[in-house]
C-alpha positions as CSV (number, residue, x, y, z in Angstrom):
1,M,0.0,0.0,0.0
2,V,1.3,3.4,-0.8
3,E,2.6,4.9,2.4
4,R,0.7,8.0,2.8
5,D,-0.1,9.8,6.0
6,P,-3.8,8.8,7.0
7,D,-4.2,12.4,8.3
8,V,-4.9,13.8,4.7
9,E,-8.0,15.9,5.3
10,S,-10.0,18.3,3.3
11,A,-13.7,19.1,2.7
12,A,-15.5,16.3,0.9
13,A,-18.6,16.3,-1.3
14,T,-19.9,12.8,-1.1
15,V,-22.8,11.6,-3.2
16,T,-25.4,10.5,-0.7
17,D,-28.5,9.1,-2.4
18,E,-27.7,8.0,-6.0
19,P,-27.6,4.1,-6.2
20,S,-26.5,4.0,-9.9
21,G,-25.2,6.1,-12.7
22,T,-21.9,8.0,-12.6
23,G,-20.2,10.7,-10.5
24,R,-17.0,12.8,-10.7
25,Y,-14.1,11.8,-8.5
26,M,-12.0,14.8,-7.4
27,Y,-8.3,14.1,-6.9
28,A,-7.0,17.5,-6.2
29,V,-7.3,21.2,-6.9
30,C,-4.4,23.1,-8.3
31,R,-3.4,26.5,-9.8
32,G,-1.6,27.0,-13.1
33,L,-1.6,23.4,-14.3
34,D,0.6,22.7,-17.3
35,A,-1.5,21.6,-20.3
36,H,0.6,18.4,-20.7
37,A,1.1,17.5,-17.0
38,L,-1.4,14.7,-17.1
39,D,-0.4,13.2,-20.5
40,G,-0.3,9.4,-20.1
41,V,-1.9,9.4,-16.7
42,E,-5.2,7.6,-16.2
43,G,-7.7,7.9,-13.4
44,L,-9.4,5.2,-11.4
45,G,-10.4,2.2,-13.5
46,G,-8.4,3.5,-16.4
47,A,-10.8,6.4,-16.9
48,P,-9.5,9.5,-18.6
49,L,-8.7,12.5,-16.4
50,A,-10.4,15.8,-17.0
51,T,-10.3,19.3,-15.5
52,V,-13.0,21.7,-14.2
53,Q,-12.0,25.3,-14.0
54,H,-13.1,28.2,-11.7
55,D,-11.1,31.4,-12.0
56,E,-7.5,30.4,-11.2
57,L,-8.5,27.0,-9.7
58,T,-8.4,23.8,-11.6
59,A,-9.9,20.6,-10.2
60,V,-8.7,17.3,-11.7
61,V,-11.4,14.7,-11.9
62,S,-12.4,11.4,-13.6
63,T,-15.7,9.5,-14.0
64,V,-16.5,6.7,-11.5
65,M,-19.5,4.4,-11.1
66,L,-21.8,5.3,-8.2
67,S,-22.5,1.6,-7.8
68,E,-18.9,1.5,-6.5
69,F,-18.3,5.0,-5.2
70,G,-21.7,6.0,-3.9
71,E,-22.1,6.5,-0.2
72,Q,-23.5,3.0,0.7
73,P,-21.0,1.0,-1.4
74,L,-18.1,3.2,-0.1
75,R,-18.9,2.3,3.5
76,R,-18.3,-1.3,2.6
77,H,-15.3,-0.8,0.3
78,L,-13.4,1.5,2.8
79,E,-13.2,-1.5,5.1
80,D,-11.9,-3.8,2.3
81,L,-8.1,-3.5,2.0
82,A,-8.1,-5.4,-1.3
83,W,-10.3,-2.7,-2.7
84,L,-8.8,0.2,-0.9
85,E,-5.1,-0.3,-1.7
86,P,-5.3,0.2,-5.5
87,V,-7.7,3.2,-5.0
88,V,-5.2,4.8,-2.6
89,S,-2.3,4.1,-5.0
90,K,-4.1,5.5,-8.0
91,H,-5.3,8.6,-6.1
92,D,-1.7,9.2,-5.0
93,E,-0.3,8.7,-8.5
94,V,-2.7,11.3,-10.0
95,V,-1.9,13.8,-7.2
96,R,1.8,13.3,-7.7
97,A,1.5,13.9,-11.4
98,I,-0.4,17.2,-10.7
99,S,2.0,18.4,-8.0
100,V,5.0,18.1,-10.3
101,S,3.6,20.8,-12.5
102,A,1.6,23.1,-10.1
103,P,0.9,24.0,-6.5
104,T,-1.5,21.3,-5.4
105,A,-4.1,20.8,-2.7
106,P,-4.8,17.1,-2.5
107,L,-8.4,16.2,-1.6
108,R,-9.5,13.5,0.7
109,L,-9.9,10.0,-0.7
110,A,-13.3,9.5,-2.4
111,T,-14.4,13.1,-2.7
112,I,-17.3,12.6,-5.1
113,C,-19.6,15.0,-6.9
114,F,-22.6,14.3,-9.2
115,D,-21.2,16.1,-12.2
116,D,-18.9,18.9,-13.4
117,D,-21.4,21.6,-12.4
118,A,-21.3,20.2,-8.8
119,V,-17.5,20.2,-9.0
120,G,-17.6,23.9,-10.0
121,A,-20.0,24.7,-7.2
122,R,-17.5,23.1,-4.7
123,L,-14.6,25.2,-6.2
124,R,-16.7,28.3,-5.7
125,E,-17.6,27.3,-2.1
126,W,-14.0,26.4,-1.2
127,Y,-12.4,29.2,-3.2
128,L,-10.8,31.3,-0.4
129,P,-9.5,28.3,1.7
130,L,-8.1,26.7,-1.4
131,M,-6.3,29.8,-2.5
132,Q,-4.8,30.1,1.0
133,A,-3.8,26.5,0.9
134,L,-2.1,26.8,-2.5
135,D,-0.3,30.0,-1.4
136,R,1.0,28.0,1.6
137,V,2.4,25.1,-0.4
138,D,3.6,26.9,-3.6
139,G,7.2,26.0,-4.3
140,R,7.3,23.6,-1.3
141,A,6.9,19.9,-0.8
142,E,6.3,17.6,2.1
143,W,8.9,15.3,3.7
144,S,8.0,12.5,6.2
145,V,10.3,11.5,9.0
146,K,9.7,8.5,11.3
147,V,12.0,7.6,14.2
148,V,11.8,4.1,15.6
149,V,13.6,2.6,18.6
150,S,14.6,-1.0,17.7
151,P,13.6,-3.7,20.2
152,R,17.2,-4.4,21.0
153,S,17.6,-0.8,22.2
154,E,14.6,-0.9,24.5
155,G,16.1,-2.9,27.3
156,S,16.2,-6.6,27.8
157,T,17.5,-9.4,30.0
158,D,20.8,-11.1,29.1
159,P,19.7,-14.5,27.7
160,E,23.2,-15.9,28.4
161,K,23.1,-15.2,32.1
162,P,21.7,-18.1,34.1
163,V,18.8,-17.5,36.4
164,L,19.7,-18.7,39.9
165,S,16.4,-18.4,41.7
166,G,12.8,-17.1,41.5
167,A,13.9,-14.0,43.3
168,D,16.8,-13.5,40.9
169,Y,14.4,-13.9,38.0
170,L,12.1,-11.3,39.4
171,R,15.0,-8.9,40.1
172,R,16.3,-9.2,36.6
173,K,12.8,-8.7,35.1
174,K,12.5,-5.5,37.2
175,E,15.9,-4.3,36.0
176,A,14.9,-5.0,32.4
177,A,11.6,-3.1,32.8
178,Q,13.5,-0.1,34.3
179,G,16.0,-0.2,31.5
180,R,13.1,-0.1,28.9
181,V,11.6,2.9,30.7
182,A,14.9,4.7,30.8
183,S,15.6,3.8,27.2
184,E,12.2,5.0,26.0
185,S,12.5,8.2,27.9
186,A,15.9,8.9,26.4
187,A,14.6,8.1,22.9
188,Q,11.6,10.4,23.4
189,E,13.9,13.2,24.4
190,L,16.2,12.5,21.4
191,A,13.1,12.4,19.1
192,R,12.1,15.8,20.4
193,S,15.5,17.2,19.6
194,I,15.4,15.7,16.1
195,H,12.0,17.2,15.5
196,E,13.1,20.7,16.7
197,D,16.2,20.5,14.5
198,L,14.2,19.5,11.4
199,S,11.5,22.0,12.1
200,R,14.0,24.9,12.1
201,R,14.9,23.8,8.5
202,A,11.3,23.8,7.3
203,V,8.6,26.5,6.9
204,A,6.1,24.3,8.7
205,S,5.9,21.0,10.6
206,R,3.3,18.7,11.9
207,E,3.5,15.9,14.4
208,L,1.3,12.9,13.5
209,P,0.2,10.0,15.7
210,A,2.8,7.2,16.1
211,Q,2.0,4.2,14.0
212,D,1.6,0.7,15.4
213,A,4.4,-1.6,14.4
214,R,1.9,-4.0,12.9
215,L,0.8,-1.2,10.5
216,S,4.1,0.5,9.9
217,G,6.1,-2.7,9.3
218,R,8.9,-1.3,11.5
219,P,9.6,-3.4,14.6
220,G,10.1,-1.4,17.7
221,T,8.6,1.7,19.2
222,M,7.9,4.7,17.0
223,V,8.9,7.8,18.9
224,L,8.5,10.4,16.1
225,N,6.1,10.5,13.2
226,A,6.2,14.0,11.6
227,A,5.8,15.9,8.4
228,Y,7.8,18.9,7.2
229,L,7.0,21.5,4.6
230,V,10.3,22.2,2.9
231,P,11.0,24.8,0.1
232,D,12.1,23.1,-3.1
233,E,15.5,24.8,-3.1
234,A,16.1,23.4,0.4
235,A,15.2,19.8,-0.4
236,E,18.8,18.5,-0.8
237,P,20.2,20.1,2.4
238,F,17.1,18.7,4.3
239,A,17.6,15.2,3.0
240,A,21.3,15.5,3.8
241,R,20.5,16.5,7.4
242,I,18.2,13.5,7.8
243,A,21.0,11.2,6.6
244,E,23.4,12.9,9.2
245,I,20.9,12.3,12.0
246,A,20.5,8.7,11.0
247,A,24.3,8.1,10.8
248,G,24.8,9.8,14.2
249,N,22.1,7.7,15.9
250,P,22.7,4.1,14.9
251,E,20.5,2.9,17.8
252,L,17.5,4.4,16.0
253,L,15.8,3.8,12.7
254,V,15.5,7.2,11.1
255,D,13.3,6.9,8.0
256,G,13.0,10.1,6.0
257,R,11.1,10.2,2.7
258,G,10.2,12.9,0.2
259,P,9.5,15.1,-1.6
260,W,5.8,14.3,-1.6
261,P,2.7,16.3,-2.4
262,P,1.8,18.4,0.6
263,Y,-1.0,16.2,2.0
264,S,-0.4,17.4,5.6
265,F,-0.2,21.1,4.8
266,A,-2.8,21.8,2.0
267,M,-5.8,21.0,4.2
268,L,-9.0,23.0,4.1
269,E,-10.3,24.3,7.4
270,Q,-13.9,23.4,6.6
271,R,-15.1,19.8,6.9
């Protein structure tokens, strides 16, 4: 599944009562889109991409079947990972193609309107928040940084040391627990320092909820999950600083990725 922060939020226009027919799936809204930016890029189900214009704003859309993307079917599908993964992947692919060419405000997954007139109405409704969001991310991209403490760094008993008695076993368990607490506390403090360092090198930052190891695929305890909005001209120094931090802290997994479309920073205030 494409790793994308689940915190992507923006106003949604969901079709509520149409069991059949078609709707328009909105991927993102941008400004100043290059005419050839979407050449060779398809929408969901291989549908051609189209644009809807309102003043400076351009919404990128494609046609979807409401039997699949209407409100009731969506409630079922959003709990089905086999259905969800390719939809998330395609949504992200289209957003990335747009963001290469123009400042882009990605929309929440499955933002659906009945038709192009309804898309235009949404653009008019969201005009000021969208313009503000696009101003905020123009010439900037998102970087993700996750810091994980590996299980070996979290404190453990020595498997080679023999246990002499029940009391000895309990004492060693207590020492191991204390070691884990001390290690986690130190890791949290180090993560805070890393976040402050990277935040100074970005124009905005956002801390996100830590991901469970079963979802992130990273064994250990995640002590930092953050997004940073970085000017395009500062991307290389920012990536270099992440590499320096990783090299200087071998006891941690420091996973930095980017540049990405600004999912965490192009949100609309309205819901």
